Every structure is written in C-alpha cells, then in structure tokens.
C-alpha positions in Angstrom: 16.7 -25.8 -23.7 16.0 -22.9 -26.4 17.1 -19.8 -26.9 14.8 -16.9 -25.5 13.3 -14.7 -28.1 15.2 -11.1 -27.7 11.9 -9.1 -26.8 12.3 -10.9 -23.1 16.1 -11.7 -22.7 17.0 -8.4 -23.9 14.9 -6.1 -21.6 15.2 -8.8 -18.9 18.8 -8.6 -18.7 18.8 -4.9 -18.8 16.7 -4.7 -16.1 18.1 -7.6 -13.9 21.2 -5.5 -13.5 19.3 -2.9 -11.3 18.0 -5.8 -8.8 21.0 -6.5 -7.3 19.9 -5.6 -3.8 16.2 -6.8 -4.3 16.1 -10.5 -4.2 12.4 -10.9 -4.6 12.5 -9.0 -8.2 16.0 -10.4 -9.3 14.7 -13.6 -8.8 11.5 -12.9 -10.6 13.7 -11.8 -13.9 15.6 -15.0 -13.4 12.4 -17.1 -13.7 10.9 -15.1 -16.5 14.3 -15.8 -18.3 14.5 -19.5 -17.5 10.6 -19.8 -18.8 11.6 -17.9 -22.2 14.6 -20.8 -22.6 12.4 -24.1 -21.7 10.6 -25.3 -25.1 7.3 -25.9 -22.6 7.1 -22.9 -20.7 8.3 -20.2 -24.1 4.7 -19.5 -24.7 3.5 -18.4 -21.4 6.8 -16.0 -21.3 5.3 -12.3 -22.7 7.4 -9.4 -23.3 5.4 -7.5 -21.3 6.3 -8.8 -17.9 9.6 -7.4 -18.0 7.7 -4.2 -17.6 5.2 -5.5 -14.9 8.4 -6.6 -12.6 9.9 -3.0 -13.2 6.2 -2.0 -11.7 6.7 -4.4 -8.2 8.0 -3.9 -5.1 9.2 -6.9 -3.3 6.1 -6.9 -1.3 4.2 -7.4 -4.7 6.2 -10.0 -5.2 5.5 -11.7 -1.9 1.8 -11.3 -1.9 1.7 -12.7 -5.4 3.3 -15.5 -3.9 0.7 -16.6 -2.4 -1.6 -16.4 -5.0 0.6 -19.4 -6.4 -1.3 -21.1 -4.2 -4.8 -20.2 -4.0 -7.0 -18.5 -6.5 -9.0 -16.2 -4.1 -8.3 -14.2 -0.6 -11.4 -13.7 1.2 -11.0 -9.2 2.0 -13.1 -6.7 3.1 -14.0 -3.4 3.4 -14.0 -2.2 7.1 -14.6 1.4 8.2 -15.7 3.6 11.7 -18.5 4.9 11.0 -19.7 7.7 13.1 -23.1 8.2 14.0 -25.2 10.5 11.6 -21.6 11.8 10.3 -19.9 9.3 7.9 -17.0 7.4 9.0 -13.0 8.1 9.9 -11.2 8.3 6.4 -7.9 6.9 7.8 -9.3 4.3 10.4 -8.7 1.5 8.1 -7.0 0.8 4.4 -9.8 0.4 1.7 -8.7 -3.2 1.1 -8.2 -5.5 4.4 -7.0 -8.8 3.5 -5.3 -10.6 6.7 -4.6 -13.5 5.1 -1.6 -11.3 3.7 -0.7 -9.8 6.4 2.5 -11.4 7.6 2.9 -8.8 9.9 3.0 -6.4 7.5 2.0 -2.4 7.6 -1.9 -3.3 6.6 -1.8 0.1 4.8 1.2 -1.1 2.8 -0.5 -4.3 2.3 -3.8 -2.6 0.7 -1.3 -0.2 -1.6 0.2 -3.4 -3.2 -3.1 -4.8 -3.5 -4.3 -2.0 -5.4 -1.4 -2.1 -7.8 -1.3 -5.5 -8.5 -4.9 -5.0 -9.5 -3.6 -2.0 -11.8 -1.2 -4.2 -13.3 -3.8 -6.5 -14.4 -2.2 -9.5 -12.1 -4.9 -9.3 -9.3 -8.5 -8.4 -9.6 -10.7 -7.0 -6.3 -14.1 -7.0 -6.2 -17.4 -6.4 -3.6 -19.4 -8.4 -5.7 -17.9 -11.5 -5.1 -17.3 -13.6 -2.1 -16.5 -16.6 -0.4 -19.5 -18.5 1.0 -18.1 -20.3 3.7 -15.6 -17.9 5.1 -16.7 -16.1 8.6 -15.9 -12.2 7.3 -17.7 -11.3 10.5 -14.7 -12.7 12.5 -12.6 -9.9 10.5 -14.4 -7.6 12.8 -12.7 -9.3 15.9 -9.1 -9.6 14.0 -7.1 -7.9 16.5 -5.4 -5.4 14.3 -9.2 -4.2 13.7 -9.9 -3.6 17.5 -6.2 -2.2 17.9 -7.2 0.5 15.1 -10.8 0.9 16.7 -10.1 1.3 20.3 -8.3 4.9 18.6 -11.4 5.8 17.3 -14.3 4.5 20.1 -13.9 7.6 22.2 -15.8 9.5 19.7 -19.7 9.0 20.3 -21.8 6.3 18.7 -18.6 4.4 16.5 -19.2 1.7 15.1 -17.3 -1.3 12.7 -19.3 -1.9 9.8 -17.6 -4.4 6.9 -18.9 -4.9 3.5 -17.3 -8.4 2.5 -14.9 -8.3 -0.9 -12.6 -11.1 -2.9 -9.0 -10.1 -4.2 -8.4 -12.7 -7.2 -6.0 -13.8 -9.4 -6.5 -13.0 -13.2 -5.9 -15.5 -16.1 -3.3 -12.9 -17.1 -2.3 -12.9 -13.3 -2.5 -17.0 -13.3 0.4 -17.1 -16.5 2.6 -14.7 -14.6 3.1 -16.5 -11.6 3.6 -19.7 -13.6 6.2 -17.6 -15.4 7.4 -15.4 -12.9 7.4 -16.1 -9.5 9.9 -18.9 -8.3 8.7 -22.0 -7.0 11.5 -22.3 -4.6 10.4 -19.4 -2.5 
C-alpha cells in the first residue's frame, strides 16, 4: 500500500461525502481511492475519474459494469416509419440495446449510454457491428413489438432497423479497471 496522490485522494474524499445514499457511485469512489493506494494500479488512477463519477448516475454505473465483462454490445436504431411520411420521433429511443435493459426504461438506458459516450467511456457507432449477431431479431423483441402496437394503427407503418454497436473505449477500459468494484 502506498500513499495515494493528493490530486486523487482529496477530490475523491470530498465527493464521497455526497454519495451516502447512492451505493453504486459511493463504491466507485472507494474503488478509485483503493486503486490509487495500490502500487500495481496507481498509474491507471487518473484525477479526471473523480469528475467523471460526479457526472454519472447509478444506472450509468450499472451499465458500465456490463462493459467490465465484454468489449462491445450490439445495438440498433429502430424506427417506426410511416409510408411516404418519415417516422415517429418518439416511437423508440435512438439507441436500443436490449442486452443492457434488465427491466429498465429503454429511454433511460439510451440516455445513459449517451452520457457514457459523452464522458468518453463508451463509443456508439453505426459503422461497425457484430457479424454473428442476429440484428433482425431485434424487430421482434417484445419491447419493440409493444411500442410498435401503439403506432401500427396509422396506415403503412413499418419497423426499420439500422445496425449499431456500443464499444468500450481505451479510456473507458482503464476507468472500469480502476473504478468499478469487482464484487458487483
């Protein structure tokens, strides 16, 4: 055990006092502090991680935990297109990633992914996708069909899908190794 850098320990201890009622974020601060006190991991601890955790929600932390186990998660942009008229803007979120749902609101999941991308921990792209994943099956996902049933009363509504991928960035990889508790 070594003395943690003051640039990490000071802001971490200050921020920690505001997370008494938020287990996921509190445990991330504790893990960051612990990593900064370990000779083997101190070099991965970055002072910006404190501010990143401050900008996260518990749902962000839960989603990020998934990326401690996988590099990428398949995703899609699913729209309910109206024949010759565009599509329903609020039919589905811009990011649909059923592997991250775990009984959570699909729009909150999309917002969380957007935030994690903004923080530089994840990236979202339509230019890459998993070759062996059946993206077309997402059109038959129960949540997609449930939302589609709300809009199908309009003439000529179809379900359209564009493949996408959510990936952990290199910066995100180091953040996860430093701040996500292994015990979750």
